[in-house]
N, C-alpha and C positions, 0 to 999 in steps of 0.2 A: 504494500500500500504506500502510495506517495505521501510524503510529509506535507503539512500545510505550508511550510517554508519553501520547499522546492516548487510546490504548486504555484505559489505567489510569484516566484521568479519566472516560471514558464508563462504565466498569464501576463506578466509585465512585457515579456518578449512578444507574445501573441498580440496584445493590444497596441503596443507602440510601434513595432517594426513590421508586423505582418498584416494585421487588419487595418490597413491604412484608411479605408473609408468608414471605419467604425460600424460596419454592418452586423457584427457579431460572428462573422465567419471569414475565413481566408479564401479568396477567389483569385482568378487570374488578374482581374482588374486591379487588385491591391498591388500586384507586382508592376503593372504598368504605371500606376500612380507613384510608386516608390522610385521608379526610374526617372519619372518627371521631376520629383522632388530632389533627387540626387543631381540631376542635370542643372536645376536651378541653383543648388549649392555650389556647383563647380563652374557655373556660367556657360554651360553647353546649350546649344540649340538642337532641335531634333535632327538636323542634317549632319551634325558632328559625328565623326566616327566613334568617339568615346561614348556618346549617348547611345548609339546603336549597339556597341559592345556591351554596355551596361544593361540595356533592355534585354538583349539576347541572353546574357548570363542570368538575369533575374527570371526570365521565362523558363530557362532550363531548371533553375532551382524550383520554380513553381511546379513544373511537370514531375520532378522527383518527389517533392513534398506531397503532391496530390496522390501519386502512386503509393506512397508509404503510409499516408495518414487518412485519406478519404475512405474510411471503412464502408460507408454506405454508398459510395460511388455516385454522389449527387452533384459533383462538381464544386464542392465547397468543403473546407476543413473547419469543423466546429472546435470550440475550446476544449470540449471533452475528447475529441479525436486527437487534438494536438497534445494534450497532457498524456494521453494513453501512449502515443507514439514515443514521446520522450521518456516515459517511464520504462518502456521496453528497452530503449537505448541505455538508460542508467543501469539496467540489469545486466547488460553486456556491451559496454562502451567500445569494445574492439570490433563490433559488428555494425559500425555506422554506415549509413547509406551514402552513396556518392554525392547526393545533393547536400548532405550535411557537411561533408568535406568542402564542397564547392562554396557553400554559404560561409563557412569559416574563412576560407581564403578570400572570398569577396569582401567580407567585412574588414579583414586586415588591410587589404589593398585600398578600400574606400577610406579607411582612417589614416593610412600612410600617404597622405596627400603629397608629401615631398618625394616619395618614391625612394627613400634611403634605407628601407628595410626595417624601420622602427617607427613606432607611434609615440608622439609626445603629447603633452597635455593639451596644447592648443589644437592639434589635429583631432584628437579624441573628442574634445568638448565641442568643436564646431560641427562635427557630424551629428552628435546627439542633440545639440541645440536645433539643428535643422529638422529633427524628428519631433520637436516640441518639448524636449526636456529643458529644464533650467540649466544655463551654462554653469552656474555655481555648483549645482548638484553633480554635473558631469565632471567638473574639475575636482571636486571632493572624491568622487568615485575613482577617478584616475589615480589620485594620490594613494588610495588604499590598494587599488589593483596593482599599481607599479611598485608598491611597498616603498614609496618615497623616492624611487629612482626617476631620472629625467625622461626615460623612454622605456618602451616594451618591445622586445624583438619578436620575430615571427615564432621562434621556438617557445618563448615564454607565453605568447598569445595562445598557442595551441594548448598548453598546459592549463592556462586560465580558462579557456573555452570548455575543456572537459570538466573542470571543477564546477563551472556554472551549471552544467546539465546533470551532474552526478552527485554533488555534495549536499549534505543536509547540515553542514557546519556553517553557521552564519558568519564565522570569522575567516573563512577562506577568501583570499583576495580575488579569486575568479568570480565571486558573486557580483562584482562591480563592473564586469566587462561590458555590460550593456548600458552604462551611464547612470544607473540608479544608485543613490547613496543609501537608501533604505528600502525595505519591503514591508 
């Protein structure tokens, strides 16, 4: 049975980063809206190659997510289906789906705006601010996540990622990887 703490983390991710239109379920349209929001953050227009690559990547993630979590095959992933999928992942984190790996890499690259292989506080907080979180909260989350270091590398990010989805310990730094300072 999933703990209330982990459920709250999963619902934070569901509500802020996946159910972009706040419809109560995740659908293809949410990924199209996310690509549009990311493009606005980066200053891209629909004809830019980076916009097209981002949209393509997000739609691939959607297809993988839908295949893994849409248990009733209605074209939407509900919060219950979402939590259930991640609970299965936590039971066996070595059996992650390709879309989960792709999403992890996508988020790291999105946050690493400078392309130097590391995320700093400003890069981190600007992404989460564009998703509607308070910049101050994202900055505080980064400080906990990075354990006070000025940046987080790709290898560290992957460890933090796994902590987020599998840990019931509120003190794990990975709990802060999606910009929230509290749950």
